[in-house]
C-alpha positions in Angstrom: 14.6 49.5 -2.4 16.1 47.3 -5.1 17.9 45.3 -2.4 14.7 44.7 -0.5 12.9 43.5 -3.6 15.8 41.1 -4.4 15.8 39.8 -0.8 12.0 39.2 -1.0 12.4 37.4 -4.3 15.2 35.3 -3.0 13.3 34.5 0.2 10.3 33.4 -1.9 12.4 31.2 -4.1 13.9 29.5 -1.0 10.4 28.9 0.4 9.3 27.4 -3.0 12.4 25.2 -3.1 11.8 24.0 0.4 8.1 23.2 -0.4 9.2 21.2 -3.4 11.7 19.2 -1.2 8.8 18.4 1.2 6.6 17.3 -1.7 9.4 15.2 -3.1 9.9 13.5 0.3 6.2 12.9 0.8 5.7 11.4 -2.6 8.9 9.2 -2.4 7.6 7.9 1.0 4.1 7.2 -0.5 5.8 5.4 -3.5 7.8 3.2 -1.1 4.7 2.3 0.9 2.9 1.4 -2.3 5.9 -0.6 -3.6 6.0 -2.6 -0.3 2.3 -3.3 -0.6 2.7 -4.7 -4.1 5.7 -6.8 -2.9 3.7 -8.3 -0.1 0.4 -8.5 -1.9 -1.4 -6.1 0.6 -4.6 -5.3 -1.4 -5.8 -3.0 1.4 -2.8 -0.7 1.3 -2.9 -0.7 -2.5 -6.5 0.3 -2.5 -5.7 3.1 0.0 -2.7 4.4 -2.0 -4.2 4.4 -5.5 -7.1 6.2 -7.1 -10.3 4.3 -8.0 -9.8 5.2 -11.6 -6.1 4.2 -11.5 -4.5 3.4 -14.9 -1.7 1.0 -15.2 -0.1 0.2 -18.6 3.0 -2.0 -19.1 4.1 -4.5 -21.7 2.9 -7.3 -19.4 -0.5 -6.0 -18.4 -2.9 -3.1 -18.5 -5.6 -2.1 -16.1 -8.1 0.7 -16.4 -9.2 0.8 -12.8 -8.0 0.0 -9.3 -10.6 -2.9 -9.1 -9.2 -4.6 -12.2 -5.7 -4.5 -10.8 -6.7 -5.7 -7.4 -8.6 -8.6 -9.0 -5.4 -10.0 -10.5 -3.0 -9.1 -7.7 -2.2 -12.8 -7.0 -1.0 -13.2 -10.7 1.7 -10.7 -10.0 5.1 -12.0 -8.7 8.2 -9.8 -8.3 11.3 -11.1 -6.7 13.2 -7.8 -7.3 12.4 -4.2 -8.1 15.3 -1.8 -8.0 14.6 1.8 -8.9 17.2 4.4 -9.8 17.4 7.9 -11.2 14.2 9.2 -9.6 13.1 12.6 -10.9 10.1 14.4 -9.5 8.3 16.9 -11.8 5.8 19.1 -10.1 2.8 19.7 -12.4 0.6 21.5 -9.9 0.6 21.9 -6.1 -1.3 18.6 -5.9 -0.1 16.7 -8.9 3.4 15.4 -9.5 4.9 13.0 -12.0 7.8 10.6 -11.2 10.2 9.2 -13.7 12.9 6.6 -13.1 14.6 3.4 -14.4 14.0 0.1 -12.8 15.6 -3.3 -12.9 13.0 -6.0 -12.2 12.7 -9.7 -11.9 9.2 -11.1 -12.0 6.2 -12.5 -13.8 2.6 -11.6 -14.4 0.2 -14.6 -15.1 3.3 -16.7 -15.6 4.8 -14.5 -18.3 8.3 -13.0 -17.7 8.3 -9.2 -17.3 10.9 -7.1 -19.1 14.0 -6.8 -16.8 14.9 -3.2 -17.6 12.1 -0.6 -17.7 11.5 3.2 -17.8 8.7 4.2 -15.5 6.3 7.2 -15.4 4.0 7.6 -12.4 1.4 10.3 -11.8 0.6 11.1 -8.1 -2.2 13.3 -6.9 -2.8 14.7 -3.4 -6.3 14.2 -2.1 -7.3 15.1 1.4 -3.7 15.6 2.2 -2.7 12.1 1.1 -0.6 11.2 -2.0 -2.2 8.6 -4.2 -0.9 7.0 -7.4 -3.2 7.8 -10.2 -1.3 6.1 -13.0 1.7 3.8 -13.6 3.2 3.3 -17.0 6.4 1.4 -17.9 8.1 0.5 -21.1 11.1 -1.8 -21.7 14.5 -0.3 -22.4 17.8 -1.7 -23.4 20.9 -1.8 -21.2 21.2 2.0 -21.2 21.7 3.7 -17.9 20.2 7.0 -19.0 
């Protein structure tokens, strides 16, 4: 009997781990689509991949809605955005938080953006689709942590 319980528990843990791997892949793919949309200035995709009440806070700008961010999209110019050290934290079945470092080169409204940042993104699943609900970055030194 004890063996059967152990096997059931181990099987359940394997199922949960596989589910989390699927979520990680889905959110990473959604993040890449959104990143590409920002790189190309594709407002339609940005609107489809963020929530209407999207919150973005960085040292270069802050927006309290998707509409605010879309209104100034042409003021945002990145020539490079390299993310590393991605971690996915599952908060609920439909909410995850991503954390990572990024090396960037770019400007917002002509002002240079910090070149090394730490990022926290919150993603929510609505109607089976992952949407970015918030983006926050802060400058960091040369640390690789």
